[in-house]
N, C-alpha and C positions, 0 to 999 in steps of 0.2 A: 503492499499499499504507500502510496505515496502520502507526504505530510502536507495538509492543507490548508492548516492553522499553525502559527509558531509564535509564541509572545515569548519575548527574552527580557528579562530583568527589568521588567514593567512599573513604573511608580506612576501613582496620580497623586498629587499633593494638593489640597485646599488649603487656604490661607484665611482661617476664621479669627479676624483681628489680628491677635499678636501670637495668635497659636496657628501651627499647622498640623493638619489632619491628613495621616497617610492611609488614603481610600484603598490605595493599591500600595504594597510595601517588597515589591521586589519578586515579580511574580514569572514563571517559567512554565509554559505549559505547551505542550506538541499535541495537536488531534490530527488524524490521518482522513484522509479521504473514504468515506462509506462509515465513519465509526458513529455511534451514539452515545454520548457524554451529558452526565448530570452535572452540573455546577451547585452544589448546596451547602447553603448557610444561612445562619438568622439575619434578622433586620441589622444593618450599620457592618455587616460581615465585609462588605466591599463587591457583592456579587453581582448587584446593579452596576455598579462601577463598571466591572468586568464585562457585563453584556452590553454595555455601552460601546466599549472599546471593539469587542470582537465584531460588533455590529456597525461600525464606523461611524456612532452617532459622537463621538467625542474623541480626542485623542490623549496618547499619555503626558505627564509632565519628564519623563524620560524612558527609556528603553524602547524594544523596539516590535513591530507587527507586522507578520508576513503572510499573507493572503494570497495560496497558490502560488510563492514563491518571491511576491513581490513586498516589498517593504512600503505599506501604505501609513505608519505612523507618523507624517510627516507630511501628509497632503494637503493640499487647499480643501477648504469647505464646499467648494464645485467638483472638486475630484472625487472627496467623500460620497457625495451625492450621487453622481456616478456608479461608483461601488455599490453603494447600496443599491441601486436601481437593478445593477445585473447582478450582482453577486450574492445576495442575503434576501433572504425570505422569511418576514417576520410572522409571527404570532404570537397576539398579546391577550393578557388576562382579560381585559375590558371589552376584546373584538374588535374593537376600534371600526365598525363598521358605520357606512352613511345612513343614515336610516332613512332617507327619503328612496333611496336607491335601493334597487333590485338585488339579487343575490348574483348575477349574473354583470351587471353595472360595476358593483364592489368589487367583484374577481377580475374583471377587465383594467382597473386603475392603473396596478403595475406594467401591463401591456401598453398602457397608453402611453404612460409616461417613459415607457423605453423607447417609444416611438412606432410602434406597429401601427399599421392601418385599422380603421373600423372594422372588415372584413376577419383578418386575421386573428387580431385580438379576441374577437366573439369567437372564435372558433377554438381558441386556446383557452377562453372562459370556460368554455362548456365542457370540454375536454376536463380540466380542473375539476369542474364539479362532479361531473358522474365520475372521477375517480374518488371522491371523497362520500359516493352514494348520493349523491343532491343534482342527481342530472332530473330531477321531476319537480326541482323547486327554485329554477332557473329565474322566474318572475314574481318569487315572493319577496318581499321585502322584511327586513327583521323583525320588525313588530308581528309578523306573521309565522315568525319561526321558533322554537326554541331555543334554550341556551344551548345545548349541545349542538343542534343543529346553525345557530349562529357562528359557532368556535370553528365548525367543519367548513361554512364560508370563508372563515381566516383562513385556514389552512388551505383551501382551494386559492385563495388569494396569493399565500404566502409560496405556492406551488406554480403559479400561473408562468412564471418566467424560466421556470426549471434552472433557479439558482444554486449552486454549489453547496452553499448552506442556510440549513431550516434553524431559526433561534427562536426558541418556543420559551417565552418571559411568563411564569406561573399559568400553565393553559390551561387547568383546570380549575384555578381561584376563583372562579366566579361562578360553578358549577356544581351541582349535588354531586352527592356519591357516585350515582348508576351514571349519569354523564359523563364524569368525569374518569373513571374507567374505560368508557366505549371512547374517548379521545386519548387516553394513553395507549390503547389498544391500536388506534389509527396510528398514531405516531410510531411504535413498532412496527407497523406494516411500511410506514414509508421508510422506514430505517432497513426493513428487509428487502423492499425494492431498490435499494442502492443509494437512498438519499442520506447527505452527513447530517444528524441530530446532535444540536446544542442544546440542551432544557435548562433552564435557571428557575431555581425553586428555594422554598426556603423548609418545603416539607422534605423530611427523609424517607417516608414512604413514596412518595411521587418517585424520589432520586432514585429509589432501589430498582425501579422499572428498567433502568438504564444499563446496559453491560458495564461501564466505566463511571465511577462517580468520583468527583473531586470535592473535597469540603473546603471552604476557608472560611476564615476568621480573623478578624482584625485586620484584614489586606492581607494577609499569607494564607499559601496554600499548605494546610494542616495534613492531608493525607491525599492520595491518587490512587483508587484500587478497582480492581475487575470486579464484579461481582461474583464472578466463579470462584474469586480466590478470598471472596470475606472470610470465610469460614478458616482458611489457613492464615488470615491475616498478611497475606502475601500485598506488599506495596509496588506497583509499577515504576 
């Protein structure tokens, strides 16, 4: 497997008056293409900051971030926007769907921003919705869908441009336990189909769905284990 994501000695420091807060404190991570990795940590651990780095929503104070072998840690905002459009598919806790738009229109958005014409992006959106079992819900608006269905639309939106990375931030946080389990099964299926998944969560049980679990606390990686090795206590 080739290395898709590599973070080297990454720091993110925020100045709070006279105090400096190390949101990330020397983080090193390698994620291979096709891996399914959960990054788990409590509130204030640095997991959201790390998610922002992986998703190209922010840049580090120091350190390097390589995506598909390219150092993107020092790119401009415009360049980062292009990377996000083409390379990252986002799934958020709050779904972030446009309430007045249909499922199809919501899923089309990334393809539209990517410059695809209307016929092509519609076909792409239909294919993505069918892949998450919502081919018969293309004309439904978010208010006409259950929470689990809305998250499926959000997953289809993340998939539509076929990005190399799917970044899921607390994807079950707004769902009941049954819908949450269904979404986690779908994420596993996406991984089985070859997608690279990076899951961000505070919930250890949700994190345990992933074959590899990275724990972060106080801006530092405290453990990095394969689920198959957990009983043995083996670290990567």
